Z-matrix of the N, CA and C atoms (Angstrom, degrees):
N
C 1 1.425
C 2 1.549 1 110.15
N 3 1.292 2 117.90 1 115.66
C 4 1.455 3 123.51 2 -176.92
C 5 1.511 4 111.85 3 -84.19
N 6 1.314 5 116.29 4 132.33
C 7 1.508 6 121.50 5 179.17
C 8 1.510 7 109.78 6 -85.76
N 9 1.358 8 116.54 7 130.94
C 10 1.445 9 117.81 8 174.63
C 11 1.536 10 111.51 9 -97.98
N 12 1.294 11 117.86 10 -172.13
C 13 1.479 12 119.79 11 -174.05
C 14 1.505 13 111.49 12 -64.45
N 15 1.376 14 117.36 13 -35.47
C 16 1.476 15 119.57 14 177.73
C 17 1.501 16 111.24 15 -63.88
N 18 1.331 17 116.61 16 -44.41
C 19 1.475 18 119.86 17 -179.58
C 20 1.557 19 109.01 18 -63.34
N 21 1.307 20 118.06 19 -44.30
C 22 1.491 21 121.56 20 179.46
C 23 1.539 22 110.73 21 -61.91
N 24 1.358 23 115.32 22 -40.16
C 25 1.451 24 118.40 23 179.47
C 26 1.551 25 110.63 24 -67.75
N 27 1.341 26 115.29 25 -40.71
C 28 1.484 27 118.49 26 175.89
C 29 1.508 28 111.09 27 -58.28
N 30 1.257 29 117.46 28 -48.09
C 31 1.472 30 121.89 29 179.03
C 32 1.494 31 112.86 30 -59.74
N 33 1.334 32 117.18 31 -41.72
C 34 1.450 33 123.06 32 -179.30
C 35 1.543 34 109.52 33 -66.01
N 36 1.307 35 116.52 34 -45.68
C 37 1.516 36 120.39 35 -178.19
C 38 1.525 37 108.54 36 -67.30
N 39 1.337 38 118.72 37 -41.22
C 40 1.486 39 120.47 38 179.92
C 41 1.513 40 111.09 39 -66.51
N 42 1.315 41 118.20 40 -29.37
C 43 1.451 42 120.43 41 176.53
C 44 1.517 43 111.10 42 -66.02
N 45 1.356 44 114.96 43 -35.72
C 46 1.465 45 119.69 44 178.78
C 47 1.551 46 111.29 45 -74.33
N 48 1.362 47 114.62 46 -39.65
C 49 1.499 48 118.36 47 -175.05
C 50 1.539 49 106.80 48 -155.72
N 51 1.317 50 118.03 49 101.89
C 52 1.417 51 121.01 50 -178.30
C 53 1.540 52 113.58 51 -76.10
N 54 1.320 53 118.13 52 -5.90
C 55 1.456 54 121.51 53 -179.73
C 56 1.535 55 111.99 54 -87.33
N 57 1.313 56 118.05 55 -2.63
C 58 1.466 57 120.20 56 -178.97
C 59 1.501 58 109.85 57 -61.53
N 60 1.344 59 117.82 58 143.34
C 61 1.444 60 122.47 59 172.01
C 62 1.532 61 108.54 60 -130.30
N 63 1.360 62 114.97 61 -93.22
C 64 1.448 63 118.53 62 179.83
C 65 1.547 64 109.61 63 -60.65
N 66 1.304 65 116.74 64 -37.09
C 67 1.480 66 120.47 65 -178.78
C 68 1.500 67 111.03 66 -61.79
N 69 1.336 68 119.38 67 -33.15
C 70 1.437 69 123.81 68 179.05
C 71 1.548 70 111.13 69 -58.80
N 72 1.300 71 113.85 70 -50.60
C 73 1.516 72 117.62 71 178.09
C 74 1.503 73 110.80 72 -58.21
N 75 1.299 74 117.82 73 -43.96
C 76 1.487 75 121.18 74 -179.71
C 77 1.550 76 110.56 75 -62.52
N 78 1.289 77 115.90 76 -41.88
C 79 1.454 78 120.21 77 -176.23
C 80 1.527 79 112.86 78 -65.96
N 81 1.339 80 116.18 79 -34.03
C 82 1.498 81 117.65 80 -176.36
C 83 1.525 82 111.83 81 -100.09
N 84 1.345 83 117.91 82 -1.80
C 85 1.473 84 120.88 83 174.54
C 86 1.509 85 113.32 84 82.26
N 87 1.349 86 117.24 85 34.68
C 88 1.466 87 119.76 86 172.65
C 89 1.489 88 108.53 87 -125.57
N 90 1.348 89 116.96 88 161.99
C 91 1.457 90 119.50 89 170.09
C 92 1.503 91 110.03 90 -76.49
N 93 1.318 92 116.75 91 159.99
C 94 1.486 93 119.29 92 -174.48
C 95 1.546 94 116.00 93 -57.07
N 96 1.303 95 119.54 94 -40.22
C 97 1.508 96 120.52 95 -177.44
C 98 1.507 97 111.28 96 -63.42
N 99 1.348 98 121.50 97 -55.43
C 100 1.465 99 120.42 98 179.32
C 101 1.532 100 111.49 99 -60.50
N 102 1.310 101 117.18 100 -35.82
C 103 1.495 102 120.06 101 178.48
C 104 1.517 103 109.90 102 -61.66
N 105 1.357 104 114.24 103 -47.01
C 106 1.464 105 119.39 104 -179.29
C 107 1.539 106 111.98 105 -61.05
N 108 1.329 107 114.99 106 -40.83
C 109 1.461 108 119.36 107 177.84
C 110 1.502 109 111.66 108 -63.71
N 111 1.290 110 116.70 109 -38.01
C 112 1.477 111 121.06 110 -179.85
C 113 1.546 112 111.61 111 -67.12
N 114 1.350 113 113.90 112 -41.24
C 115 1.488 114 119.13 113 177.72
C 116 1.518 115 108.13 114 -62.88
N 117 1.281 116 119.34 115 -45.63
C 118 1.486 117 123.31 116 178.88
C 119 1.544 118 109.12 117 -59.82
N 120 1.312 119 117.57 118 -42.32
C 121 1.490 120 119.62 119 -179.06
C 122 1.536 121 109.01 120 -66.76
N 123 1.306 122 117.72 121 -41.13
C 124 1.449 123 122.00 122 179.38
C 125 1.534 124 108.74 123 -62.50
N 126 1.313 125 118.99 124 -37.28
C 127 1.475 126 121.18 125 174.08
C 128 1.546 127 110.99 126 -67.38
N 129 1.278 128 117.16 127 -47.35
C 130 1.446 129 121.23 128 179.92
C 131 1.520 130 112.81 129 -59.26
N 132 1.337 131 115.84 130 -38.77
C 133 1.453 132 123.33 131 179.48
C 134 1.530 133 113.16 132 -76.21
N 135 1.312 134 117.93 133 -8.50
C 136 1.474 135 121.99 134 178.96
C 137 1.513 136 115.07 135 86.49
N 138 1.336 137 118.00 136 9.92
C 139 1.473 138 119.23 137 177.67
C 140 1.587 139 109.93 138 -74.81
N 141 1.340 140 114.58 139 -33.09
C 142 1.427 141 121.86 140 177.11
C 143 1.564 142 106.71 141 -112.15
N 144 1.302 143 116.58 142 114.10
C 145 1.445 144 119.49 143 -175.28
C 146 1.523 145 114.87 144 -105.06
N 147 1.333 146 115.77 145 -5.31
C 148 1.473 147 119.47 146 179.97
C 149 1.487 148 111.58 147 169.84
N 150 1.307 149 116.04 148 176.20
C 151 1.457 150 121.20 149 175.78
C 152 1.548 151 106.54 150 -130.21
N 153 1.299 152 113.85 151 142.49
C 154 1.515 153 118.64 152 -177.71
C 155 1.512 154 110.18 153 -129.42
N 156 1.306 155 115.70 154 157.77
C 157 1.455 156 121.84 155 170.98
C 158 1.527 157 109.04 156 -104.01
N 159 1.315 158 117.48 157 130.21
C 160 1.432 159 121.60 158 177.24
C 161 1.540 160 108.06 159 -94.36
N 162 1.316 161 117.22 160 119.48
C 163 1.429 162 123.50 161 -174.16
C 164 1.513 163 109.58 162 -94.39
N 165 1.347 164 115.53 163 149.29
C 166 1.473 165 121.33 164 175.93
C 167 1.528 166 105.52 165 -88.92
N 168 1.349 167 117.32 166 111.84
C 169 1.448 168 122.09 167 -176.26
C 170 1.527 169 110.21 168 -66.52
N 171 1.302 170 119.32 169 -33.26
C 172 1.489 171 121.23 170 179.33
C 173 1.546 172 110.20 171 -66.57
N 174 1.325 173 113.44 172 -41.52
C 175 1.498 174 118.83 173 179.58
C 176 1.519 175 109.53 174 -61.19
N 177 1.364 176 115.57 175 -34.00
C 178 1.443 177 121.31 176 -178.18
C 179 1.555 178 111.54 177 -84.67
N 180 1.320 179 117.75 178 -4.03
C 181 1.454 180 121.27 179 -179.71
C 182 1.532 181 112.32 180 78.86
N 183 1.338 182 117.29 181 21.78
C 184 1.458 183 120.87 182 177.18
C 185 1.497 184 109.05 183 -94.95
N 186 1.333 185 119.37 184 99.97
C 187 1.458 186 121.23 185 -172.06
C 188 1.514 187 113.16 186 -101.65
N 189 1.337 188 119.71 187 -9.26
C 190 1.442 189 122.47 188 -177.29
C 191 1.513 190 109.85 189 -101.59
N 192 1.319 191 116.11 190 134.29
C 193 1.455 192 123.39 191 175.28
C 194 1.525 193 107.44 192 -119.04
N 195 1.321 194 117.13 193 128.32
C 196 1.461 195 119.61 194 179.44
C 197 1.498 196 109.08 195 -125.15
N 198 1.332 197 113.71 196 138.82
C 199 1.451 198 121.45 197 176.21
C 200 1.524 199 108.39 198 -111.62
N 201 1.332 200 119.07 199 130.31
C 202 1.463 201 123.25 200 -176.01
C 203 1.476 202 107.96 201 -122.47
N 204 1.342 203 115.57 202 134.97
C 205 1.477 204 121.31 203 175.70
C 206 1.530 205 105.87 204 -121.06
N 207 1.321 206 117.56 205 124.54
C 208 1.451 207 123.80 206 177.49
C 209 1.495 208 108.86 207 -114.57
N 210 1.320 209 118.18 208 122.47
C 211 1.426 210 122.69 209 178.97
C 212 1.521 211 109.52 210 -107.89
N 213 1.307 212 115.34 211 138.95
C 214 1.467 213 118.19 212 178.65
C 215 1.493 214 108.58 213 -102.89
N 216 1.295 215 117.51 214 125.97
C 217 1.485 216 122.79 215 179.09
C 218 1.496 217 112.35 216 -100.72
N 219 1.297 218 117.60 217 5.19
C 220 1.481 219 121.21 218 -178.81
C 221 1.552 220 108.19 219 -91.31
N 222 1.363 221 113.75 220 126.97
C 223 1.441 222 121.77 221 177.99
C 224 1.512 223 108.03 222 -104.90
N 225 1.266 224 117.55 223 134.24
C 226 1.476 225 123.28 224 177.48
C 227 1.528 226 110.92 225 -98.28
């Protein structure tokens, strides 16, 4: 399934803000119904696999950031 410019614009806008609804259609230049159908098709085709909320760690009082590197020494 080939993505056209509308599909690519939908994906770009949803990456910025997955809560968009009517605004999404306006931003990409489609009416709400075709835009909604395209989003549903992108979900069905596996391009959109979910929606997440990005939390502000400072607002939550989480001040420590840790980076972990795990190396595997087992060869199969």
